[in-house]
N, C-alpha and C positions, 0 to 999 in steps of 0.2 A: 922439194916441196916443204912447206912449213909443217910443224907437228900437227896443227889444226887440220890441214889439208890431208895428211896421211890418216889422221883419225877418222875423217869423214869417208875417205875412200875405202879403207879397210873395214870401217864399221858397216859400210854398205855391202861389202863382200860377205862379211860374216852374216848379215841380215838375209842376203840372197841364199845362203847356204841353208837357212831355215826353209825357205821355199823349195829348194832342191830336195831336201829331205822329205818333205810333204809330196812332191812329185813322184818320188820313188815309190811310195806307198799307193797313191792314187792312180798312178799310170801303169801299174803292173798287177797282174792277177797273182803271179807267184813271185816269191822272194825268199831269200835265205835268211832266217832268223839269226844264225850263227854269225853272219857277217856283221850285222848290227852289234852283236854282243862284243865282238872283237874290236869294233870301232869304238864303242863305249869304253872298253877296257884301255885302249891306248890313250883315249882322251882323259880318262881318270888319272892315269899315271903321269901324263904330261902336266895336267892342271895342278895336281898336288906338288909336283917338282917346281913349277913355276911360282906357286904360292909360298913355298917354304924357302926356296933358294933365292928368289928375286923380290917378290912382293913384300914379304915380312921384313927383310933387312931394310929395304927401301922405306918402308913405313916407319920403322923404329928411328931411322936417321932423320926423317923429316917431321916427326910428330911425337910430342911427349905422351906417355901412356898410350902408345899406339896399340898395345895388345888389348886394352880395354875396348877399343873401337873394332878390332878384329873379332873379339868375342861378341860384341854387339851385332856385327854383321852375321856371324854364325848363328847365334841364338835367335836374332831377329827374324832370319828367314825360316829357321825351324818353327818358331811360333806361328808365323804366317802360314806356312804349309799345313800346320795341324789345327788351325782355327779358322782362317778365312777360306782356305782351299783344302779341306781335309780329305777330299776324294782323290787328290792328285798324287801320282807317283810317276817317276821318270821313265820307267820301262814301258816297252810297247804293249799295247793291250788291244787285240783285234777281235775278240769274241763279243758279240753283241750282248750276250747274257750277263756280261761282267759289269757293263755300265748302261743302265737301262733308262735313266732320266736325262733328258736333254740339258738340264741345268748343270750336270756334272761336267760336260764339256766345257762350258763357260767358266766354271769354277776352276778347272785345270788351266784354262787360258789365263785367267787371272793370277793364278799361282805361279805359272811358269813365266808370265809376263814380268814379274818382279825379278826373276833370275836374268831375264834378257836385258832389262834396263842396266843391271849391274854388269853384264857383258860389255855393253857400250861404255859404261864408267871405267871398267878395267882397261879397255883398249885406249881410251883418251887419256886416263891418268898415266899410263905407261909412256906414252908419247910426249906428254908434258914434261916428264922427268928425263927421258932420254930415248933416242930412236931405237936403240938395242932392246931396251925393256918394252918399248911399244911393239915391236915386231914379235918378240917372244910371247907377249900376252895375247896379241892377236892370233898366233898359232895356237895357243892354248884354248882360246875361245872357239876358233874355227873347227878344231877337232871334235868338239862336242855338238856343233851347231846342226850337222847333218842328221844324227840321231835324235836331236832335240826336235827338229821340224817333223821327222818321222813319228816321234812319240806323240806330238801335238795333233797331228792329222789322224793318228790311229784312235786316240781318245775321242776326238770329235766324231769319227765314223762310228765307233762303239756306242756313242751316246745318241745315235740316230741321225746325225748330220749328213748332208750330202758331200760328195767329193769337193764341190765348189766351196762349201762351208769349211772343209778341212784345209783347203789351200788358203782360204781367207784367214783362218786362224793363224797358219804358219806365217803368212805375209804380215800379220799384225805383230808377230814376235820379232820379225825383221825390222819392222818400223820402230818398235820399242828399243831394239838395240841402238838404232841410230839416234833415238831420243836421248838415250844415256850418253852417247858421244856429245851431243849438243849441249846437254845440261853440264856435263863436266867441263867442256871447253868454255862455257859462259862463266862458270864459277871456278876458274882455274886456281884461284888463291887458296881453295880448300882441297887441293889435290892430295895432300897428306891424309885427310880424313877420308877422301873418296877411295884411296888406294888401300887403306887399312880396312875399311868396310867391305870393299870388294874382295880383298884377300880372305876375309871371314866367310863371305858368300861362296867364293870359289872352293875353299876347303869343304864347306857343307855340301855343295853340289857334287864334288868329286867323291868325298868320302862317305856321305850319307845317302845320296841319291844313286850315284853311278856304281860304286863298288858293290853294294848289296845286289844290285840288278845283274851285274856280270857274274857275281858269284853263283848265280842260279844255273849257269852253264857248267855242266859236268866236264871233268878232266882238267889237266894242267894248262891247257892252252891259253885260257883267258888270264891266268896268273902270269904266264909269260908275256902275254900282251900288256898287261899293266906295267910290268917291268920294262917292256919295250917302250912304253910311254916316257919312262925316266930316260932311257938311252936316247930316245928322240929328242927330249928336252936338252940334254948334254950336248948332242950333236948340233942342234939349232943355236944354243947359247955359244958354242965354239964358232959356229959360222958367222953369226953377227959380229962377234969380237974380231974375227979375222978380216971382215969387211970394214972394220973401223967405225961401226955404228955404236958409238958410246953415248 
């Protein structure tokens, strides 16, 4: 398949993972919070490894002053989260008393929606550059999509929304992921800028949203899980190279 086709297919898979994450919450009465923490931890480690080992070097190679755009992505998403959507945080929140106003759920959707657009940008930018980079970045995105959908659904429920509204919010995140793929594919001449910006967003989401959340879990297990994300990245990187996906 062409890079564009791969981006659409895998961008859709990533978007469906948002919905699956919401279904886990809305479809079960009991669930293990520790499982989500470990999933977040592995995703954070993988995302940071992908950003520093693959995304940043590719950005520097293709774009002068790439680190300026990396910082723009990092600080831009930080500014957005703390101004437009100040109530949002990535971690799961299931206590109704924590989020009482319905508007909080939609602010969270708006804030996380920016992240998910860049998820699609990340996947499409990777495939435009090379299949190996595209597959690796898809894996990096996919690893945090399940807890992302879970988090979005939990915030909507805590804000007084129905299970249907929670699923709808997660589906909207999936659609925005695909929108990011389409936008990047339409403006592929700006792939260097897109990759640098998405690298900054990826670093922010992993280091500022995910790591603080998993650090709330006591014990060394989550620390090993973050390190496991790095190991998983190295294994995936070696696998795509062995398959000749350059």
